[in-house]
All heavy atoms as a GROMACS GRO file, in nm:
protein
  579
    1MET      N    1  12.012  -0.997  29.972
    1MET     CA    2  11.944  -1.011  29.844
    1MET      C    3  11.959  -0.881  29.766
    1MET      O    4  11.943  -0.774  29.819
    1MET     CB    5  11.796  -1.044  29.869
    1MET     CG    6  11.719  -1.072  29.744
    1MET     SD    7  11.545  -1.112  29.769
    1MET     CE    8  11.555  -1.269  29.849
    2SER      N    9  11.986  -0.895  29.637
    2SER     CA   10  12.006  -0.773  29.558
    2SER      C   11  11.872  -0.704  29.530
    2SER      O   12  11.766  -0.765  29.538
    2SER     CB   13  12.075  -0.807  29.426
    2SER     OG   14  11.985  -0.871  29.340
    3GLY      N   15  11.878  -0.578  29.497
    3GLY     CA   16  11.757  -0.501  29.470
    3GLY      C   17  11.678  -0.556  29.351
    3GLY      O   18  11.557  -0.551  29.348
    4ILE      N   19  11.750  -0.609  29.254
    4ILE     CA   20  11.683  -0.664  29.136
    4ILE      C   21  11.601  -0.786  29.174
    4ILE      O   22  11.485  -0.798  29.138
    4ILE     CB   23  11.786  -0.699  29.026
    4ILE    CG1   24  11.853  -0.573  28.975
    4ILE    CG2   25  11.720  -0.775  28.913
    4ILE    CD1   26  11.969  -0.597  28.883
    5LEU      N   27  11.659  -0.877  29.248
    5LEU     CA   28  11.589  -0.999  29.285
    5LEU      C   29  11.473  -0.972  29.380
    5LEU      O   30  11.374  -1.042  29.378
    5LEU     CB   31  11.685  -1.100  29.348
    5LEU     CG   32  11.788  -1.159  29.253
    5LEU    CD1   33  11.881  -1.253  29.328
    5LEU    CD2   34  11.723  -1.232  29.138
    6LYS      N   35  11.487  -0.870  29.462
    6LYS     CA   36  11.383  -0.838  29.558
    6LYS      C   37  11.251  -0.806  29.488
    6LYS      O   38  11.144  -0.834  29.539
    6LYS     CB   39  11.427  -0.719  29.644
    6LYS     CG   40  11.343  -0.698  29.769
    6LYS     CD   41  11.384  -0.574  29.845
    6LYS     CE   42  11.529  -0.577  29.888
    6LYS     NZ   43  11.569  -0.462  29.968
    7HIS      N   44  11.259  -0.749  29.370
    7HIS     CA   45  11.139  -0.707  29.298
    7HIS      C   46  11.105  -0.799  29.180
    7HIS      O   47  11.014  -0.769  29.103
    7HIS     CB   48  11.155  -0.562  29.249
    7HIS     CG   49  11.177  -0.466  29.362
    7HIS    ND1   50  11.080  -0.436  29.454
    7HIS    CD2   51  11.287  -0.397  29.399
    7HIS    CE1   52  11.128  -0.351  29.543
    7HIS    NE2   53  11.253  -0.326  29.512
    8ALA      N   54  11.180  -0.908  29.166
    8ALA     CA   55  11.153  -1.001  29.057
    8ALA      C   56  11.025  -1.078  29.085
    8ALA      O   57  10.997  -1.113  29.199
    8ALA     CB   58  11.270  -1.098  29.042
    9PRO      N   59  10.946  -1.103  28.980
    9PRO     CA   60  10.823  -1.180  29.000
    9PRO      C   61  10.855  -1.324  29.038
    9PRO      O   62  10.962  -1.375  29.003
    9PRO     CB   63  10.753  -1.173  28.865
    9PRO     CG   64  10.858  -1.136  28.767
    9PRO     CD   65  10.965  -1.063  28.843
   10PRO      N   66  10.764  -1.389  29.107
   10PRO     CA   67  10.786  -1.530  29.141
   10PRO      C   68  10.806  -1.613  29.014
   10PRO      O   69  10.758  -1.576  28.906
   10PRO     CB   70  10.657  -1.572  29.211
   10PRO     CG   71  10.594  -1.444  29.257
   10PRO     CD   72  10.639  -1.339  29.160
   11ILE      N   73  10.875  -1.724  29.029
   11ILE     CA   74  10.906  -1.807  28.914
   11ILE      C   75  10.779  -1.852  28.843
   11ILE      O   76  10.774  -1.854  28.719
   11ILE     CB   77  10.992  -1.928  28.956
   11ILE    CG1   78  11.130  -1.879  29.002
   11ILE    CG2   79  11.008  -2.027  28.842
   11ILE    CD1   80  11.218  -1.986  29.059
   12LYS      N   81  10.676  -1.888  28.918
   12LYS     CA   82  10.550  -1.932  28.856
   12LYS      C   83  10.495  -1.824  28.764
   12LYS      O   84  10.449  -1.854  28.653
   12LYS     CB   85  10.448  -1.967  28.964
   12LYS     CG   86  10.318  -2.019  28.908
   12LYS     CD   87  10.221  -2.054  29.019
   12LYS     CE   88  10.088  -2.098  28.963
   12LYS     NZ   89   9.990  -2.125  29.068
   13ASP      N   90  10.501  -1.699  28.808
   13ASP     CA   91  10.454  -1.588  28.725
   13ASP      C   92  10.538  -1.572  28.599
   13ASP      O   93  10.486  -1.543  28.491
   13ASP     CB   94  10.452  -1.457  28.804
   13ASP     CG   95  10.349  -1.456  28.915
   13ASP    OD1   96  10.258  -1.542  28.914
   13ASP    OD2   97  10.359  -1.370  29.004
   14MET      N   98  10.669  -1.593  28.612
   14MET     CA   99  10.758  -1.584  28.496
   14MET      C  100  10.725  -1.694  28.396
   14MET      O  101  10.724  -1.669  28.275
   14MET     CB  102  10.904  -1.595  28.539
   14MET     CG  103  10.959  -1.470  28.604
   14MET     SD  104  10.957  -1.327  28.494
   14MET     CE  105  11.065  -1.382  28.362
   15VAL      N  106  10.697  -1.814  28.445
   15VAL     CA  107  10.663  -1.925  28.356
   15VAL      C  108  10.537  -1.892  28.278
   15VAL      O  109  10.532  -1.909  28.156
   15VAL     CB  110  10.646  -2.057  28.436
   15VAL    CG1  111  10.580  -2.164  28.351
   15VAL    CG2  112  10.781  -2.105  28.488
   16ILE      N  113  10.436  -1.842  28.346
   16ILE     CA  114  10.309  -1.807  28.280
   16ILE      C  115  10.332  -1.698  28.176
   16ILE      O  116  10.284  -1.708  28.063
   16ILE     CB  117  10.204  -1.765  28.384
   16ILE    CG1  118  10.164  -1.886  28.469
   16ILE    CG2  119  10.082  -1.704  28.316
   16ILE    CD1  120  10.084  -1.851  28.593
   17THR      N  121  10.406  -1.595  28.213
   17THR     CA  122  10.434  -1.485  28.121
   17THR      C  123  10.510  -1.532  27.998
   17THR      O  124  10.474  -1.498  27.884
   17THR     CB  125  10.514  -1.374  28.193
   17THR    OG1  126  10.436  -1.324  28.301
   17THR    CG2  127  10.551  -1.261  28.099
   18LEU      N  128  10.613  -1.613  28.020
   18LEU     CA  129  10.693  -1.662  27.908
   18LEU      C  130  10.612  -1.756  27.819
   18LEU      O  131  10.629  -1.756  27.697
   18LEU     CB  132  10.820  -1.729  27.957
   18LEU     CG  133  10.924  -1.634  28.017
   18LEU    CD1  134  11.039  -1.712  28.078
   18LEU    CD2  135  10.974  -1.536  27.913
   19GLN      N  136  10.524  -1.836  27.879
   19GLN     CA  137  10.438  -1.924  27.798
   19GLN      C  138  10.350  -1.840  27.705
   19GLN      O  139  10.336  -1.872  27.586
   19GLN     CB  140  10.348  -2.010  27.888
   19GLN     CG  141  10.422  -2.123  27.956
   19GLN     CD  142  10.334  -2.194  28.058
   19GLN    OE1  143  10.245  -2.137  28.119
   19GLN    NE2  144  10.360  -2.323  28.076
   20GLN      N  145  10.292  -1.735  27.760
   20GLN     CA  146  10.207  -1.647  27.679
   20GLN      C  147  10.287  -1.580  27.569
   20GLN      O  148  10.242  -1.571  27.454
   20GLN     CB  149  10.140  -1.543  27.769
   20GLN     CG  150  10.040  -1.602  27.865
   20GLN     CD  151   9.994  -1.506  27.973
   20GLN    OE1  152  10.056  -1.402  27.997
   20GLN    NE2  153   9.886  -1.540  28.041
   21GLN      N  154  10.406  -1.533  27.603
   21GLN     CA  155  10.492  -1.470  27.502
   21GLN      C  156  10.531  -1.569  27.394
   21GLN      O  157  10.538  -1.534  27.275
   21GLN     CB  158  10.618  -1.413  27.568
   21GLN     CG  159  10.593  -1.293  27.654
   21GLN     CD  160  10.719  -1.245  27.725
   21GLN    OE1  161  10.827  -1.301  27.709
   21GLN    NE2  162  10.705  -1.141  27.806
   22LEU      N  163  10.555  -1.693  27.432
   22LEU     CA  164  10.596  -1.795  27.337
   22LEU      C  165  10.484  -1.825  27.237
   22LEU      O  166  10.509  -1.839  27.117
   22LEU     CB  167  10.638  -1.922  27.411
   22LEU     CG  168  10.702  -2.033  27.329
   22LEU    CD1  169  10.827  -1.982  27.256
   22LEU    CD2  170  10.737  -2.151  27.417
   23VAL      N  171  10.361  -1.833  27.286
   23VAL     CA  172  10.247  -1.857  27.198
   23VAL      C  173  10.237  -1.746  27.093
   23VAL      O  174  10.224  -1.772  26.973
   23VAL     CB  175  10.115  -1.869  27.278
   23VAL    CG1  176   9.994  -1.864  27.187
   23VAL    CG2  177  10.115  -1.996  27.362
   24VAL      N  178  10.248  -1.622  27.138
   24VAL     CA  179  10.239  -1.507  27.047
   24VAL      C  180  10.355  -1.509  26.948
   24VAL      O  181  10.336  -1.488  26.827
   24VAL     CB  182  10.236  -1.374  27.127
   24VAL    CG1  183  10.251  -1.254  27.036
   24VAL    CG2  184  10.109  -1.365  27.210
   25LEU      N  185  10.473  -1.537  26.997
   25LEU     CA  186  10.592  -1.536  26.911
   25LEU      C  187  10.584  -1.644  26.803
   25LEU      O  188  10.618  -1.619  26.687
   25LEU     CB  189  10.718  -1.554  26.996
   25LEU     CG  190  10.851  -1.530  26.927
   25LEU    CD1  191  10.859  -1.389  26.870
   25LEU    CD2  192  10.966  -1.555  27.022
   26VAL      N  193  10.537  -1.762  26.839
   26VAL     CA  194  10.522  -1.869  26.740
   26VAL      C  195  10.422  -1.827  26.633
   26VAL      O  196  10.443  -1.850  26.514
   26VAL     CB  197  10.478  -2.002  26.807
   26VAL    CG1  198  10.434  -2.104  26.704
   26VAL    CG2  199  10.591  -2.059  26.892
   27GLN      N  200  10.314  -1.763  26.674
   27GLN     CA  201  10.216  -1.715  26.577
   27GLN      C  202  10.277  -1.609  26.485
   27GLN      O  203  10.254  -1.611  26.364
   27GLN     CB  204  10.093  -1.660  26.648
   27GLN     CG  205  10.011  -1.767  26.717
   27GLN     CD  206   9.901  -1.711  26.806
   27GLN    OE1  207   9.899  -1.591  26.837
   27GLN    NE2  208   9.810  -1.797  26.848
   28GLU      N  209  10.356  -1.519  26.542
   28GLU     CA  210  10.418  -1.414  26.462
   28GLU      C  211  10.521  -1.470  26.364
   28GLU      O  212  10.526  -1.430  26.248
   28GLU     CB  213  10.489  -1.313  26.554
   28GLU     CG  214  10.397  -1.222  26.629
   28GLU     CD  215  10.474  -1.130  26.726
   28GLU    OE1  216  10.599  -1.136  26.732
   28GLU    OE2  217  10.406  -1.054  26.797
   29LYS      N  218  10.605  -1.561  26.414
   29LYS     CA  219  10.714  -1.614  26.331
   29LYS      C  220  10.668  -1.728  26.240
   29LYS      O  221  10.734  -1.759  26.141
   29LYS     CB  222  10.830  -1.664  26.419
   29LYS     CG  223  10.890  -1.556  26.508
   29LYS     CD  224  10.946  -1.440  26.428
   29LYS     CE  225  11.008  -1.334  26.518
   29LYS     NZ  226  11.052  -1.216  26.446
   30GLY      N  227  10.557  -1.792  26.276
   30GLY     CA  228  10.505  -1.900  26.194
   30GLY      C  229  10.586  -2.027  26.197
   30GLY      O  230  10.573  -2.112  26.110
   31SER      N  231  10.671  -2.041  26.299
   31SER     CA  232  10.758  -2.158  26.305
   31SER      C  233  10.804  -2.182  26.449
   31SER      O  234  10.836  -2.087  26.521
   31SER     CB  235  10.880  -2.136  26.217
   31SER     OG  236  10.976  -2.237  26.238
   32PHE      N  237  10.809  -2.309  26.485
   32PHE     CA  238  10.864  -2.345  26.616
   32PHE      C  239  11.016  -2.344  26.614
   32PHE      O  240  11.080  -2.341  26.719
   32PHE     CB  241  10.816  -2.484  26.659
   32PHE     CG  242  10.672  -2.488  26.700
   32PHE    CD1  243  10.574  -2.533  26.611
   32PHE    CD2  244  10.632  -2.447  26.826
   32PHE    CE1  245  10.442  -2.537  26.648
   32PHE    CE2  246  10.500  -2.450  26.864
   32PHE     CZ  247  10.404  -2.495  26.775
   33SER      N  248  11.074  -2.349  26.494
   33SER     CA  249  11.219  -2.358  26.484
   33SER      C  250  11.287  -2.224  26.456
   33SER      O  251  11.410  -2.220  26.437
   33SER     CB  252  11.257  -2.459  26.377
   33SER     OG  253  11.206  -2.421  26.252
   34HIS      N  254  11.212  -2.117  26.453
   34HIS     CA  255  11.272  -1.984  26.433
   34HIS      C  256  11.367  -1.958  26.550
   34HIS      O  257  11.335  -1.989  26.665
   34HIS     CB  258  11.162  -1.877  26.427
   34HIS     CG  259  11.214  -1.742  26.389
   34HIS    ND1  260  11.275  -1.658  26.480
   34HIS    CD2  261  11.215  -1.678  26.270
   34HIS    CE1  262  11.311  -1.546  26.419
   34HIS    NE2  263  11.275  -1.557  26.291
   35PRO      N  264  11.484  -1.903  26.525
   35PRO     CA  265  11.583  -1.882  26.631
   35PRO      C  266  11.530  -1.805  26.752
   35PRO      O  267  11.565  -1.836  26.867
   35PRO     CB  268  11.696  -1.805  26.562
   35PRO     CG  269  11.682  -1.842  26.417
   35PRO     CD  270  11.536  -1.863  26.393
   36THR      N  271  11.446  -1.706  26.730
   36THR     CA  272  11.391  -1.628  26.842
   36THR      C  273  11.296  -1.714  26.925
   36THR      O  274  11.295  -1.704  27.048
   36THR     CB  275  11.317  -1.503  26.788
   36THR    OG1  276  11.404  -1.432  26.701
   36THR    CG2  277  11.275  -1.412  26.901
   37VAL      N  278  11.219  -1.798  26.858
   37VAL     CA  279  11.127  -1.888  26.929
   37VAL      C  280  11.207  -1.989  27.011
   37VAL      O  281  11.175  -2.015  27.127
   37VAL     CB  282  11.033  -1.960  26.829
   37VAL    CG1  283  10.951  -2.068  26.898
   37VAL    CG2  284  10.942  -1.860  26.758
   38VAL      N  285  11.310  -2.044  26.950
   38VAL     CA  286  11.394  -2.142  27.020
   38VAL      C  287  11.459  -2.079  27.143
   38VAL      O  288  11.463  -2.139  27.250
   38VAL     CB  289  11.500  -2.202  26.924
   38VAL    CG1  290  11.599  -2.288  27.000
   38VAL    CG2  291  11.432  -2.283  26.814
   39ALA      N  292  11.507  -1.957  27.129
   39ALA     CA  293  11.572  -1.889  27.242
   39ALA      C  294  11.474  -1.866  27.356
   39ALA      O  295  11.506  -1.890  27.474
   39ALA     CB  296  11.632  -1.756  27.196
   40LEU      N  297  11.354  -1.821  27.324
   40LEU     CA  298  11.254  -1.798  27.428
   40LEU      C  299  11.211  -1.930  27.491
   40LEU      O  300  11.191  -1.939  27.613
   40LEU     CB  301  11.132  -1.724  27.370
   40LEU     CG  302  11.025  -1.685  27.473
   40LEU    CD1  303  11.082  -1.595  27.581
   40LEU    CD2  304  10.908  -1.617  27.402
   41SER      N  305  11.200  -2.034  27.411
   41SER     CA  306  11.165  -2.166  27.462
   41SER      C  307  11.271  -2.217  27.561
   41SER      O  308  11.238  -2.274  27.665
   41SER     CB  309  11.149  -2.264  27.347
   41SER     OG  310  11.116  -2.391  27.394
   42LYS      N  311  11.396  -2.195  27.529
   42LYS     CA  312  11.505  -2.235  27.619
   42LYS      C  313  11.498  -2.157  27.751
   42LYS      O  314  11.521  -2.213  27.859
   42LYS     CB  315  11.641  -2.215  27.553
   42LYS     CG  316  11.670  -2.317  27.446
   42LYS     CD  317  11.807  -2.294  27.384
   42LYS     CE  318  11.836  -2.395  27.277
   42LYS     NZ  319  11.970  -2.375  27.218
   43GLU      N  320  11.469  -2.029  27.741
   43GLU     CA  321  11.456  -1.948  27.863
   43GLU      C  322  11.340  -2.000  27.948
   43GLU      O  323  11.353  -2.015  28.069
   43GLU     CB  324  11.432  -1.801  27.826
   43GLU     CG  325  11.423  -1.710  27.946
   43GLU     CD  326  11.400  -1.565  27.910
   43GLU    OE1  327  11.400  -1.529  27.790
   43GLU    OE2  328  11.382  -1.485  28.004
   44LEU      N  329  11.229  -2.030  27.883
   44LEU     CA  330  11.114  -2.087  27.954
   44LEU      C  331  11.152  -2.219  28.020
   44LEU      O  332  11.115  -2.244  28.136
   44LEU     CB  333  10.997  -2.105  27.857
   44LEU     CG  334  10.873  -2.175  27.911
   44LEU    CD1  335  10.816  -2.104  28.032
   44LEU    CD2  336  10.768  -2.188  27.800
   45ASP      N  337  11.225  -2.303  27.950
   45ASP     CA  338  11.269  -2.431  28.006
   45ASP      C  339  11.346  -2.412  28.136
   45ASP      O  340  11.328  -2.487  28.232
   45ASP     CB  341  11.358  -2.507  27.907
   45ASP     CG  342  11.281  -2.564  27.789
   45ASP    OD1  343  11.156  -2.570  27.795
   45ASP    OD2  344  11.347  -2.603  27.690
   46GLU      N  345  11.433  -2.312  28.140
   46GLU     CA  346  11.512  -2.286  28.260
   46GLU      C  347  11.422  -2.251  28.379
   46GLU      O  348  11.444  -2.299  28.490
   46GLU     CB  349  11.612  -2.174  28.233
   46GLU     CG  350  11.722  -2.214  28.137
   46GLU     CD  351  11.815  -2.098  28.104
   46GLU    OE1  352  11.822  -2.001  28.182
   46GLU    OE2  353  11.882  -2.107  27.999
   47TYR      N  354  11.322  -2.168  28.355
   47TYR     CA  355  11.230  -2.131  28.462
   47TYR      C  356  11.143  -2.249  28.506
   47TYR      O  357  11.116  -2.265  28.624
   47TYR     CB  358  11.141  -2.013  28.420
   47TYR     CG  359  11.212  -1.881  28.430
   47TYR    CD1  360  11.260  -1.818  28.315
   47TYR    CD2  361  11.232  -1.819  28.553
   47TYR    CE1  362  11.325  -1.696  28.323
   47TYR    CE2  363  11.297  -1.698  28.562
   47TYR     CZ  364  11.344  -1.636  28.446
   47TYR     OH  365  11.410  -1.516  28.455
   48VAL      N  366  11.103  -2.332  28.410
   48VAL     CA  367  11.024  -2.451  28.445
   48VAL      C  368  11.106  -2.544  28.533
   48VAL      O  369  11.056  -2.596  28.634
   48VAL     CB  370  10.974  -2.524  28.318
   48VAL    CG1  371  10.917  -2.661  28.351
   48VAL    CG2  372  10.869  -2.439  28.246
   49LEU      N  373  11.232  -2.562  28.499
   49LEU     CA  374  11.319  -2.646  28.581
   49LEU      C  375  11.336  -2.589  28.722
   49LEU      O  376  11.335  -2.662  28.820
   49LEU     CB  377  11.455  -2.664  28.514
   49LEU     CG  378  11.456  -2.752  28.390
   49LEU    CD1  379  11.592  -2.748  28.323
   49LEU    CD2  380  11.417  -2.895  28.425
   50GLN      N  381  11.350  -2.458  28.732
   50GLN     CA  382  11.361  -2.394  28.864
   50GLN      C  383  11.234  -2.415  28.945
   50GLN      O  384  11.240  -2.444  29.064
   50GLN     CB  385  11.389  -2.244  28.849
   50GLN     CG  386  11.527  -2.210  28.800
   50GLN     CD  387  11.544  -2.061  28.784
   50GLN    OE1  388  11.480  -1.982  28.851
   50GLN    NE2  389  11.633  -2.021  28.694
   51LEU      N  390  11.119  -2.400  28.880
   51LEU     CA  391  10.991  -2.418  28.946
   51LEU      C  392  10.976  -2.562  28.993
   51LEU      O  393  10.933  -2.587  29.107
   51LEU     CB  394  10.877  -2.378  28.854
   51LEU     CG  395  10.736  -2.383  28.910
   51LEU    CD1  396  10.722  -2.291  29.032
   51LEU    CD2  397  10.634  -2.345  28.804
   52GLN      N  398  11.011  -2.658  28.909
   52GLN     CA  399  11.003  -2.798  28.947
   52GLN      C  400  11.095  -2.827  29.065
   52GLN      O  401  11.058  -2.902  29.156
   52GLN     CB  402  11.038  -2.888  28.829
   52GLN     CG  403  10.932  -2.892  28.723
   52GLN     CD  404  10.976  -2.973  28.602
   52GLN    OE1  405  11.095  -2.988  28.572
   52GLN    NE2  406  10.878  -3.024  28.529
   53SER      N  407  11.212  -2.770  29.062
   53SER     CA  408  11.307  -2.790  29.172
   53SER      C  409  11.252  -2.734  29.303
   53SER      O  410  11.260  -2.798  29.408
   53SER     CB  411  11.441  -2.724  29.139
   53SER     OG  412  11.530  -2.739  29.244
   54GLN      N  413  11.196  -2.614  29.297
   54GLN     CA  414  11.134  -2.554  29.417
   54GLN      C  415  11.024  -2.642  29.471
   54GLN      O  416  11.016  -2.667  29.591
   54GLN     CB  417  11.075  -2.418  29.384
   54GLN     CG  418  11.170  -2.305  29.384
   54GLN     CD  419  11.097  -2.172  29.363
   54GLN    OE1  420  10.978  -2.167  29.333
   54GLN    NE2  421  11.171  -2.064  29.375
   55ARG      N  422  10.938  -2.688  29.382
   55ARG     CA  423  10.824  -2.771  29.425
   55ARG      C  424  10.872  -2.903  29.483
   55ARG      O  425  10.815  -2.953  29.580
   55ARG     CB  426  10.728  -2.793  29.309
   55ARG     CG  427  10.652  -2.667  29.276
   55ARG     CD  428  10.554  -2.688  29.165
   55ARG     NE  429  10.474  -2.567  29.147
   55ARG     CZ  430  10.390  -2.550  29.048
   55ARG    NH1  431  10.372  -2.646  28.958
   55ARG    NH2  432  10.321  -2.438  29.036
   56PHE      N  433  10.976  -2.961  29.426
   56PHE     CA  434  11.029  -3.086  29.479
   56PHE      C  435  11.088  -3.064  29.618
   56PHE      O  436  11.067  -3.147  29.708
   56PHE     CB  437  11.134  -3.145  29.384
   56PHE     CG  438  11.190  -3.275  29.433
   56PHE    CD1  439  11.110  -3.388  29.438
   56PHE    CD2  440  11.321  -3.285  29.473
   56PHE    CE1  441  11.161  -3.509  29.485
   56PHE    CE2  442  11.374  -3.404  29.519
   56PHE     CZ  443  11.294  -3.517  29.525
   57GLN      N  444  11.159  -2.954  29.637
   57GLN     CA  445  11.215  -2.924  29.768
   57GLN      C  446  11.103  -2.905  29.871
   57GLN      O  447  11.114  -2.951  29.986
   57GLN     CB  448  11.304  -2.799  29.763
   57GLN     CG  449  11.430  -2.817  29.681
   57GLN     CD  450  11.516  -2.932  29.728
   57GLN    OE1  451  11.534  -2.951  29.848
   57GLN    NE2  452  11.569  -3.010  29.635
   58GLN      N  453  10.996  -2.838  29.832
   58GLN     CA  454  10.881  -2.821  29.922
   58GLN      C  455  10.818  -2.956  29.955
   58GLN      O  456  10.781  -2.981  30.069
   58GLN     CB  457  10.777  -2.728  29.860
   58GLN     CG  458  10.822  -2.585  29.850
   58GLN     CD  459  10.729  -2.499  29.765
   58GLN    OE1  460  10.643  -2.550  29.693
   58GLN    NE2  461  10.747  -2.368  29.773
   59TYR      N  462  10.809  -3.042  29.856
   59TYR     CA  463  10.753  -3.175  29.878
   59TYR      C  464  10.839  -3.254  29.976
   59TYR      O  465  10.788  -3.317  30.069
   59TYR     CB  466  10.743  -3.249  29.744
   59TYR     CG  467  10.712  -3.395  29.757
   59TYR    CD1  468  10.582  -3.438  29.784
   59TYR    CD2  469  10.812  -3.491  29.742
   59TYR    CE1  470  10.554  -3.573  29.796
   59TYR    CE2  471  10.784  -3.626  29.754
   59TYR     CZ  472  10.655  -3.667  29.781
   59TYR     OH  473  10.627  -3.800  29.795
   60LYS      N  474  10.972  -3.249  29.956
   60LYS     CA  475  11.062  -3.321  30.046
   60LYS      C  476  11.047  -3.271  30.189
   60LYS      O  477  11.044  -3.350  30.283
   60LYS     CB  478  11.208  -3.306  29.999
   60LYS     CG  479  11.243  -3.398  29.887
   60LYS     CD  480  11.385  -3.387  29.835
   60LYS     CE  481  11.490  -3.338  29.928
   60LYS     NZ  482  11.625  -3.332  29.870
   61LYS      N  483  11.039  -3.141  30.206
   61LYS     CA  484  11.024  -3.084  30.340
   61LYS      C  485  10.893  -3.128  30.404
   61LYS      O  486  10.890  -3.163  30.523
   61LYS     CB  487  11.029  -2.931  30.336
   61LYS     CG  488  11.167  -2.876  30.314
   61LYS     CD  489  11.166  -2.725  30.312
   61LYS     CE  490  11.303  -2.670  30.281
   61LYS     NZ  491  11.303  -2.524  30.274
   62SER      N  492  10.786  -3.128  30.327
   62SER     CA  493  10.657  -3.168  30.383
   62SER      C  494  10.658  -3.316  30.420
   62SER      O  495  10.601  -3.355  30.523
   62SER     CB  496  10.542  -3.138  30.287
   62SER     OG  497  10.548  -3.218  30.173
   63ARG      N  498  10.724  -3.398  30.340
   63ARG     CA  499  10.735  -3.541  30.372
   63ARG      C  500  10.817  -3.562  30.499
   63ARG      O  501  10.782  -3.646  30.582
   63ARG     CB  502  10.799  -3.617  30.255
   63ARG     CG  503  10.715  -3.624  30.131
   63ARG     CD  504  10.601  -3.717  30.144
   63ARG     NE  505  10.653  -3.851  30.169
   63ARG     CZ  506  10.580  -3.957  30.188
   63ARG    NH1  507  10.451  -3.948  30.185
   63ARG    NH2  508  10.635  -4.074  30.210
   64GLN      N  509  10.924  -3.487  30.514
   64GLN     CA  510  11.007  -3.499  30.634
   64GLN      C  511  10.928  -3.458  30.758
   64GLN      O  512  10.938  -3.523  30.862
   64GLN     CB  513  11.132  -3.412  30.620
   64GLN     CG  514  11.231  -3.466  30.520
   64GLN     CD  515  11.346  -3.371  30.493
   64GLN    OE1  516  11.342  -3.254  30.530
   64GLN    NE2  517  11.449  -3.420  30.424
   65MET      N  518  10.849  -3.353  30.746
   65MET     CA  519  10.767  -3.309  30.859
   65MET      C  520  10.662  -3.414  30.894
   65MET      O  521  10.638  -3.441  31.011
   65MET     CB  522  10.702  -3.175  30.828
   65MET     CG  523  10.800  -3.059  30.824
   65MET     SD  524  10.724  -2.903  30.779
   65MET     CE  525  10.617  -2.876  30.919
   66GLU      N  526  10.601  -3.475  30.794
   66GLU     CA  527  10.502  -3.580  30.817
   66GLU      C  528  10.567  -3.698  30.888
   66GLU      O  529  10.508  -3.756  30.980
   66GLU     CB  530  10.441  -3.627  30.686
   66GLU     CG  531  10.344  -3.528  30.626
   66GLU     CD  532  10.293  -3.575  30.490
   66GLU    OE1  533  10.317  -3.691  30.451
   66GLU    OE2  534  10.227  -3.492  30.422
   67GLU      N  535  10.687  -3.736  30.845
   67GLU     CA  536  10.756  -3.848  30.907
   67GLU      C  537  10.788  -3.820  31.053
   67GLU      O  538  10.777  -3.906  31.138
   67GLU     CB  539  10.884  -3.882  30.829
   67GLU     CG  540  10.856  -3.944  30.694
   67GLU     CD  541  10.983  -3.967  30.613
   67GLU    OE1  542  11.093  -3.942  30.665
   67GLU    OE2  543  10.969  -4.007  30.496
   68ARG      N  544  10.829  -3.698  31.083
   68ARG     CA  545  10.858  -3.659  31.222
   68ARG      C  546  10.734  -3.665  31.310
   68ARG      O  547  10.740  -3.702  31.426
   68ARG     CB  548  10.919  -3.520  31.226
   68ARG     CG  549  11.060  -3.514  31.174
   68ARG     CD  550  11.119  -3.377  31.192
   68ARG     NE  551  11.238  -3.364  31.110
   68ARG     CZ  552  11.266  -3.260  31.034
   68ARG    NH1  553  11.185  -3.156  31.032
   68ARG    NH2  554  11.375  -3.257  30.964
   69GLU      N  555  10.621  -3.626  31.253
   69GLU     CA  556  10.495  -3.625  31.330
   69GLU      C  557  10.448  -3.766  31.362
   69GLU      O  558  10.382  -3.788  31.461
   69GLU     CB  559  10.386  -3.551  31.252
   69GLU     CG  560  10.410  -3.402  31.244
   69GLU     CD  561  10.310  -3.330  31.154
   69GLU    OE1  562  10.221  -3.397  31.096
   69GLU    OE2  563  10.322  -3.208  31.142
   70HIS      N  564  10.484  -3.862  31.276
   70HIS     CA  565  10.439  -3.998  31.295
   70HIS      C  566  10.531  -4.080  31.383
   70HIS      O  567  10.504  -4.195  31.414
   70HIS     CB  568  10.418  -4.068  31.161
   70HIS     CG  569  10.297  -4.017  31.088
   70HIS    ND1  570  10.303  -3.909  31.003
   70HIS    CD2  571  10.169  -4.059  31.089
   70HIS    CE1  572  10.182  -3.887  30.955
   70HIS    NE2  573  10.100  -3.975  31.004
   71CYS      N  574  10.643  -4.025  31.422
   71CYS     CA  575  10.739  -4.098  31.506
   71CYS      C  576  10.700  -4.091  31.651
   71CYS      O  577  10.638  -4.011  31.703
   71CYS     CB  578  10.881  -4.043  31.487
   71CYS     SG  579  10.945  -4.083  31.325
   0.00000   0.00000   0.00000
């Protein structure tokens, strides 16, 4: 693992931070369609997708473990 990733905040924390930044940015720019707002929104979308993927993988693993226990 690279040094940068080792110290990166968890994805959930990044989502929360970017959501907060997005709210402030929309207020500053006064528009949801401002290019800077759109760019930050796209970045947030990428992290949300990563978080959803992680959670789905965790769900699949827990379901597999439950199925093994019931066999």
